[in-house]
C-alpha positions as CSV (number, residue, x, y, z in Angstrom):
1,E,92.5,119.4,-148.4
2,A,95.3,120.6,-150.8
3,I,93.2,119.5,-153.7
4,K,90.0,121.1,-152.4
5,T,91.9,124.4,-151.9
6,A,93.3,124.2,-155.4
7,I,89.8,123.5,-156.9
8,N,88.2,126.3,-154.9
9,N,90.9,128.7,-156.2
10,G,90.2,127.6,-159.8
11,M,93.6,125.9,-160.2
12,K,94.3,122.7,-162.1
13,V,95.6,119.7,-160.3
14,R,98.1,117.2,-161.6
15,T,99.3,114.0,-159.8
16,T,102.7,112.4,-159.9
17,G,104.0,109.1,-158.5
18,K,107.5,107.7,-159.0
19,L,107.8,109.7,-162.3
20,H,109.0,106.6,-164.2
21,S,106.8,107.6,-167.1
22,A,107.0,111.4,-166.7
23,S,105.5,113.4,-169.5
24,T,104.2,116.9,-170.2
25,Q,100.7,115.9,-168.8
26,L,102.0,116.8,-165.3
27,C,102.9,120.4,-166.4
28,T,100.6,123.0,-164.9
29,K,100.4,126.5,-163.6
30,G,98.3,124.9,-160.8
31,V,99.2,122.3,-158.2
32,V,101.2,119.1,-158.5
33,I,100.3,116.4,-155.9
34,S,102.8,113.6,-155.3
35,T,101.5,110.2,-154.1
36,K,105.0,108.9,-153.0
37,N,104.1,109.1,-149.3
38,L,100.9,107.1,-149.8
39,N,103.1,104.1,-149.4
40,K,101.3,101.6,-147.1
41,I,100.0,98.2,-147.9
42,L,96.8,98.2,-145.9
43,S,95.5,94.6,-145.9
44,L,94.7,91.3,-147.6
45,E,91.0,91.0,-147.7
46,K,88.0,89.5,-149.4
47,Y,86.2,92.0,-151.6
48,N,83.1,90.9,-153.4
49,G,84.1,87.3,-152.8
50,E,87.6,87.6,-154.3
51,D,91.0,87.7,-152.5
52,T,92.4,91.2,-152.8
53,V,95.1,93.4,-151.5
54,H,94.2,97.0,-150.4
55,V,97.2,99.2,-151.2
56,Q,97.9,102.9,-151.3
57,A,98.8,104.5,-154.6
58,G,102.5,105.1,-153.9
59,V,103.6,101.6,-153.0
60,T,106.0,100.2,-155.6
61,I,105.4,97.0,-157.5
62,G,108.6,95.6,-155.9
63,E,107.4,96.4,-152.4
64,L,104.0,94.9,-153.0
65,S,105.4,91.8,-154.7
66,D,107.8,91.2,-151.8
67,W,104.9,91.7,-149.3
68,L,102.6,89.3,-151.2
69,H,105.4,86.7,-151.5
70,K,105.7,86.5,-147.7
71,R,101.9,85.6,-147.7
72,D,102.1,83.1,-150.6
73,K,100.2,85.5,-152.9
74,S,101.1,87.2,-156.2
75,L,99.9,89.5,-158.9
76,G,100.0,86.7,-161.4
77,Y,101.4,87.3,-164.9
78,T,100.9,91.1,-164.6
79,M,104.4,91.6,-163.1
80,I,106.3,94.2,-165.1
81,G,110.0,94.1,-165.5
82,Y,110.8,97.2,-163.5
83,R,110.0,97.0,-159.8
84,G,110.3,100.7,-158.9
85,V,107.0,101.8,-160.6
86,S,104.1,102.7,-158.2
87,V,101.1,100.5,-158.1
88,A,98.9,103.5,-159.2
89,G,101.2,104.4,-162.0
90,S,101.5,100.9,-163.3
91,T,97.7,100.4,-163.4
92,A,96.9,103.9,-164.7
93,T,99.3,103.6,-167.6
94,G,98.2,100.1,-168.7
95,S,101.5,98.5,-167.7
96,H,101.7,94.8,-168.3
97,G,103.6,91.6,-167.9
98,S,104.3,89.1,-170.6
99,S,102.2,86.0,-171.3
100,P,100.5,84.7,-174.4
101,K,98.0,82.7,-172.2
102,H,97.2,84.7,-169.2
103,N,95.9,88.3,-168.5
104,T,98.9,90.5,-168.1
105,V,97.5,94.0,-167.8
106,M,97.9,95.4,-164.2
107,A,94.7,97.4,-164.5
108,A,92.7,94.2,-165.0
109,L,93.4,93.3,-161.3
110,I,91.7,96.5,-160.0
111,R,88.5,95.7,-158.0
112,S,88.1,99.1,-156.5
113,I,89.9,102.4,-156.9
114,T,89.7,105.3,-154.4
115,V,90.2,108.8,-156.0
116,V,89.8,112.4,-155.2
117,N,87.1,113.7,-157.5
118,S,86.7,117.1,-159.1
119,K,84.9,118.4,-156.0
120,G,87.8,117.4,-153.8
121,E,85.9,114.5,-152.3
122,I,87.4,111.1,-151.7
123,V,85.3,108.5,-153.4
124,E,85.6,104.7,-153.9
125,L,84.7,103.4,-157.3
126,N,84.1,99.9,-158.5
127,K,82.4,98.0,-161.3
128,K,79.1,98.1,-159.6
129,N,78.9,101.9,-158.9
130,T,80.1,103.1,-162.3
131,T,79.1,102.5,-165.9
132,T,81.2,100.1,-168.0
133,K,82.8,103.0,-169.9
134,E,83.5,104.9,-166.6
135,W,85.1,101.8,-165.0
136,K,87.4,101.3,-168.0
137,A,88.3,105.0,-168.0
138,F,89.1,105.1,-164.3
139,K,91.3,102.0,-164.4
140,T,93.7,103.4,-167.0
141,S,93.1,107.2,-166.5
142,L,96.7,108.3,-166.4
143,G,95.5,110.0,-163.2
144,M,93.7,112.5,-165.3
145,L,90.2,111.7,-163.7
146,G,91.4,112.4,-160.2
147,P,94.4,111.5,-158.1
148,I,94.4,107.9,-157.0
149,V,94.5,107.3,-153.3
150,S,94.3,103.5,-153.0
151,L,93.4,100.4,-154.9
152,R,92.1,96.9,-154.3
153,L,93.8,94.5,-156.5
154,K,92.9,90.9,-157.1
155,V,95.6,88.6,-155.8
156,L,96.4,85.0,-156.9
157,P,98.2,82.1,-155.2
158,Q,102.0,82.3,-155.5
159,F,103.5,80.0,-158.1
160,N,106.9,79.1,-159.6
161,L,107.9,79.2,-163.2
162,R,110.4,77.0,-165.0
163,V,112.4,79.2,-167.3
164,K,114.3,78.2,-170.4
165,V,116.7,80.7,-172.1
166,S,117.7,80.3,-175.7
167,N,119.7,82.4,-178.2
168,H,118.6,83.0,-181.8
169,K,119.5,85.1,-184.8
170,I,117.1,88.0,-185.4
171,D,115.8,86.6,-188.7
172,E,114.9,83.3,-187.0
173,I,112.5,85.2,-184.7
174,T,111.1,87.8,-187.0
175,E,110.7,85.8,-190.3
176,D,107.0,85.5,-191.3
177,G,105.6,86.3,-187.9
178,R,107.5,83.5,-186.2
179,V,107.8,85.5,-183.0
180,D,104.5,83.8,-181.8
181,E,106.1,80.4,-182.3
182,F,108.7,81.0,-179.7
183,V,106.3,81.7,-176.9
184,K,103.0,80.1,-177.9
185,D,103.2,77.2,-175.5
186,C,104.6,79.3,-172.6
187,D,102.8,80.8,-169.7
188,W,105.4,83.6,-169.7
189,G,107.6,84.9,-172.4
190,Q,110.2,87.5,-173.0
191,I,112.3,88.3,-176.0
192,N,115.3,90.6,-175.8
193,W,117.1,92.0,-178.8
194,F,120.9,92.8,-178.4
């Protein structure tokens, strides 16, 4: 209703989440809508034959990860390092995990996305009711194509990783593109410079 009112009064609408990646795109003389109270994990469910979790936009990656863990499910290798980012924010900004072998982009897990459109209507979008270009745009829209209300994300079985930590001099890693050599056989990889 707040968005419909703003639209009817000719005002621009901007959406915020946890403000982890705040930028000037949220600046407006119009209305700013926060999704932080859209913080419910709705259900695990089959959607077009796939296991998904239906989650509201303001749930954090940490909250969702903990909830899925209790149900032996995961977001796979898409997990980002900071757990305080909202699900909508992490998908809308193209956030990603770290794997040379597996899909790591959070937006790739989206199976449906519910947004408030430019008429103030709540609509559910998916790969079948949008064009290929529209679907790509909505999945990483920075919230600029309408505030995100909820998402259905593909979930995977939970798994464990065996982690090996090693220390190297900077030139060992960066010399002649050797960075790939350090993680090429790994399912997950992370390189930290100190």
